[in-house]
N, C-alpha and C positions, 0 to 999 in steps of 0.2 A: 432508388433514386433518394437522394436527400434532400429534402425540399424545405426543413426547418431547421436553426439553430439555436440552440438555449443561451440566454444571456443572466448570467448570474447578478448582474448591475442591473439589469434591470426587471428580472425575476419572470422572465416571458419568453416564450418562443416570438423568434423573428425571421424573416427571412435571409437565408444562408448570404445572396450576394450583399444584404446592408451590414451585416453584423463580422467585422473584423476586429472588436476590442475584446469580445468574452471568447475567444479559441480557446486563448491556455486559461484552464480554470486552476492548475497546481502546477510546482515545480515537475515538470516533465508529464503534464496530462495537459492533452488537449483533447477538447470534444469536437465531435466534426458534424455532428446533425442527429438526424432522426427517420427512420425508416416506417413511416406511417403504415403502408401496406402490412409488416409483420410486427408494430408497433417495440423497432427497438432502437435505443442509444446504443450512437456510433464514437467509442473513444480512442485515443491511442496513449503508450505509454512511451516517453523515449528519456529514462534516464541510465547515464550507466557509470559503474565503478570500478576501482580498479586494483585487483586481487594481489592478496598480500604477498605471494609469491612471485610478482611481475616486476619488473625495472619502471621506475616510474615513467621513465620515457616512449614508455610500450603502449599509451596510452589505453583509453579505457575498453568495458567488456558492456556491451549493454544487457540491463537485468531482462529486457526480452526478447529471446533470439533472435534473430532477422530471419524472417519468412516464414514466423508463428503467431499463431492466433489463440487469444483464450475467450470462449464465448462464456457468461454466466446467467443465470436466473437473482433475479431479486428478490424474489418468496423462496429459497433457498432457505435449510434448517441447518442451522451449527451451532455450536457450544463451546464453550470458554472451559479450559481445565486447568488447574494449578499446579506445577510438579515444585519439586524438592526446591529448596534456597539452597545454595552451597555456599554454607557458612557453620563453623562448627559450634554457632551457638543457636540454630535454627533446625537439624538434620529433618525438616518434616516437611509436607507442602501447608504453604501458607496463602492466602489474596496477596496479603502483604506481611512484609517482615521488618520490622524499624528496627532500628540499630543506632546507640551513641554512645562516644566517647569523648575523651577530653585529654589535651595533649597541654601539657606544662607550661614548655616556652616556646613560642609566646602563649599563653592563654588563650585558649582555645575548645569549643566545644564543637565536633561534629557530628552530622545527622546525617543518617542514610538510610533511605526505602528502598527495600528487594524486592520485586514482583519477580516471578515467572511463571509466566502465563502463556498458555498456547490454544491457539483456536483449530478446534477441531470443523471440520466437514463433513456433518454425520450424514446429505445425502450426498455423495461423492457422484452421483448420477445427475446432478443438475449444471455440473461442470463439462467443458469439451476444449482441450488441447488439442491442437490440430496444425498441422502441416501445412503452409501456402504455397502452393505450386505453382510454378509459373506460363 
């Protein structure tokens, strides 16, 4: 049973019934509460995207499919690795690859910083992706 709601504005847990301002944490993220019996915070994510090959009027597709749930540990081990930069001047993995060039008319110097990082979940068994059955 959800008994408490975390309020980032107040920095403390409060009764879920009295907390209506703090439910939306970020775009698409809603904090629903804390299950004290198992020490679990409950969030939902409701964000959409429009696929590149779909017509504009077709509507969005949810980033998290309907009837799916992801359970994850906050104590999991992960690693960040860097892949190759897709640039003819780089051609090898860099954490960050700076690039600068000048255009003559109008005179302007362009600066670009590229990175190709990838989060690797080392402990893959610390996540669970499951179907929700009605």
